[in-house]
N, C-alpha and C positions, 0 to 999 in steps of 0.2 A: 109216632120218632125222637128217639136220645137224642137229648140233649145237655150238657152240663155247663152247670155255672158255677163262674169264679171269684172271687172280690167282689161278694155281697152283686156279686150281676152286673160286673163294670167289662169282666169279657166274655168271653159266647164263641165256643165250639159248635161247631159243625161235625157228625157221627164221626167226620174223618179224618177229624185235630186239627183243620183249619182254620181261621179266626173270619167271621163273618165280612160282611162292609160296612156293618155299626161301628165293629172295633173299629176296622182298617180307616175309618174316617175319625175317631175316637181320637186314637194312638197319633196320625200326621194333622191334627192340631198345633195356632203356633204357641210358644208359650211364652212367648215377651210385648207385654200391652202394647195399645196402638199405638201411645205418647212416645212408651223406645221404640218403636217402629217408623216412625216419621220421622221424612228428608230434618237435616240438621238449620235451626231457624238461622236468622240472618247473621244477628249475632256472633257462631261457630262459622257464618264462613265467612265472615269479614277478618275473623280471626286467624283462619286459616291464609286468606289473601293475604295478609298482614304480613303472616310467617316467609312469604312467596318472592313481596315486594319492600324490599331495603333500598330504599334512591342513594342510601350511600355506599353500596354494592358494587364495587365497577361491575360486573357482569347482569345485577340489574339493569341499570343504569344503557348498555346492550341491547337487551333484549326490548326496553325502553321503546327505545327504534327502528326497530327490526320490522317490516312491515310482510304482511301475512299475502298471498295467494291471490285472493280478493282483492285485494287494495289498502284496505285495512292494517291493524297495527295487530303483531300477534300479542300481546297483551291489552286487551282492549279499555277502554273507558269506563267501562261498570268497574273493572276490577280496581282503579285508579281510584274510583271511588270511594269505593270499600277499602280497600286499602288505608284509603285518607283521615274517612273514620273508625277506623279500628288505629291510629295510631294517633288519633287525638285524645280516648278512651282512657291513654297510657301515656299522657300527656306529654311525648314527641314529637315537639313542637314545631324544629329543625330538619325532622322528616318530614312532618307532615304539610310544612314551603314547599322539601323541593317535587314533595310529589305535589300538588299544587300547581307551584309551574311546567309538570308537566303537561300535566291538565288544560291549563292554560293558552299552554305554545299550541295544542291539536284545537284549542274552540276559535284561535283566535281566525284562520285561513275565512271559518263562517261565519263572526263576527262580520269582518272586515265585507264581504262578498254581498250579507242581511245589513247590512249601513250604504251598499255603495249609492242609496236613495238618497242621499244627502251629500254627494261625493263637492258638490257644490259650493256647501254651506260648511267649509271642512269642520269649524271649532264645532258642531248641533254631530256631526258624523260622530267627533271623539267626546263626546256628550255620550250617544248614544252606543256606543262597545265600549265606554265606562261604566256605563248599569247593569250592561249581560257578564262582565270583566267580576263586574261586581256580587250582581246573583247565581254564577255558577259556587265562588268562592265559597258564600252565603252559605249554599244551599249546599252544597258538596260535602262541608266536614256537620252536615244539619242528619244524623238518625231520622227521621220525625219523615225526610220526603224519602218517597220510596219512588216515586215515577222517575226519577231518572236512572234508578239503576234497575228497571225494566225496562225502558227505550231512550237512551242517552241521544241515541240524535234526531226519534224527538220533540223530547224535550228540548236541545238546544238550538231546535229553530222555534220551539212556543217564543223562547224563554228570549232569540234573538227578534221574534214580529213584535214580541209584550215591548221591549224598551223601546225601537226601532218607531211604534204608532207614538210611547209615553213625549218621546221629543216634540214629532208633530203635535199632538194636542198644544201641548207647551206653547211653542211658539207657533200657534194656531194658524201650521201650514192643513191638517187632518180635514180630507172630508166627510161634506157629510154620504150618508150612502144610500139605496134604496133600499126596499126588499130583498133583492136578489144582491146585495153585496155589493155592485158594482157606483162611483162614483157619483155623485150628483152635485152640481150645483159648483158653485168657486166656492173654498179658503174664505177663510173673514182671517186675513195674516194679523191678528193681538197680538205680540210678545206675554207668553207668561208673567215676566219680568214690570209692563205695564199696568196689565192686570190686576196685579197683588198691592201695587205702590205707584203711589203718583211720587211724593216726596220725596224722596228715600234721605236725603242727606239731611229736614229734618226729625222723624223718627226715627235715624240713628241715633240725636244726638240725647243721652240719659246721659239727667242725674246720678248722685248717689244713691242717692232714696229710691230710687228707680220707676220716676215718674217721669215720665216725657214732658217736655221743654219743648213747644216750637216758637225761636226766635225768627221778627224776622230780619229780611238781608240788610245789614245802611247803606250796599246800595243799587243803583234802581238801575235794573238793565238799560231800561228805554232813555231815561238819560245817558248812559254812557254810550249809547250807539248816538244820537245824536250829538252829543261833543263830536265823534269823530268824524260822524260826518260835518258839520259847521267848518273841525281843521281842516279836514281834506276842499270843503270848498275855500278856504280862508289860502289855500299854498297854492292852491290855483291860481291867483296872484301873478307865481312866478312862473315865467318864461322859460326858465331857463330847469332842465330834469337835475338836476345838480344843485343850482341855490334849494329847490324844493327836498331833494335827501340831504344838504346839512343841517337844514330848519329842522329834521325830525329827527334827525341823532343828537342835537344839542340841545332844544327844547325841549322836546318831545321826551326824548330817552335818555336826558341827560350823561351823557358820554364825551368824556375826558376830549380834545385836542391834536392830542399828539394820536389819541386812535380816531379819530376822522379822517385824518391828514394819510393814516397811512387806509383806509377803507377806499375816501375815491383817489390814492394815487398821487394828492399833491402837498406841496409845504405849509407844513402851521398855518404860518405868517400869511399865504391865500385864504386857507379857514377862516380867519377870522375875518378877512375885510370882505371876504364876500356874504359870509353871515350878518354883518353892520350894514355891507348893502340893501341884504334882501332885510332887513329888519325895520327900516328906513321905508323900502318899497311897500315893506304893508301898514303900517302904521299910514301911510300919504292910501291907500285905496278903501283902507277899515276908515278914516274920520271919513275921506270925502261918500263911501258910505253911511256913515252918521247924519252928513247932512245932509245927506238929500231924504231920505223918509224924515230924519226932521221938516222940510221944507212941507 
């Protein structure tokens, strides 16, 4: 059988002049490298999304609020995240803030639903939502965070669960769980603020050198409480409630006579006379009490 060779044997022909199968395969081999044929990298896709999502464009603003037939948005959250990172790389912080606002607006219903377990404690609920918002904004601008660009819905649920659990742990409201993950026992309500520090006011006093100086409080809370109880006991010697009120306003709160008269709805002269009579009566009662103890 006759065979011919051409170009050093690279092209072979049959006796009828048609190329062989080996020659056909060799001619159909790709001429580009594997790296050149690979899909665009994350950065390339990011810059492409950036060109499409300019939040200052009225047409893009309208598209950001258009929902698809499946109930989602025409522009998904993953595209928002990629655009945020792309604009951030370009230093366009105004566009980043606008896109972050749209992203948080979409996430807020899920945040509120996940934090509804703390609705009886509004302040703790706000802390949990604030932690969710802070984490989403921080990681949306971090190119190293790839989880949220792969499955944003699952990422959002994990983010909400983590921050909700963090608030529970800080407030001592989390339950112990068994091997199956079910709550076991009762929670120990020990707020984190009380666990970390007891005397906050003393620790917060710092001198210029940075050393902490603890100064004893010159006021004795127990002594003040006992004095208040003793004053109330002595005032009970006055049978009239208005006389007791006048004595408190003048002797303890040191208010002016015209203010006392306006408060009680009487004349100033009446207030003075009733005060003097009340003082005489209290002095007599205290003297009699002291004499009784001396016997």
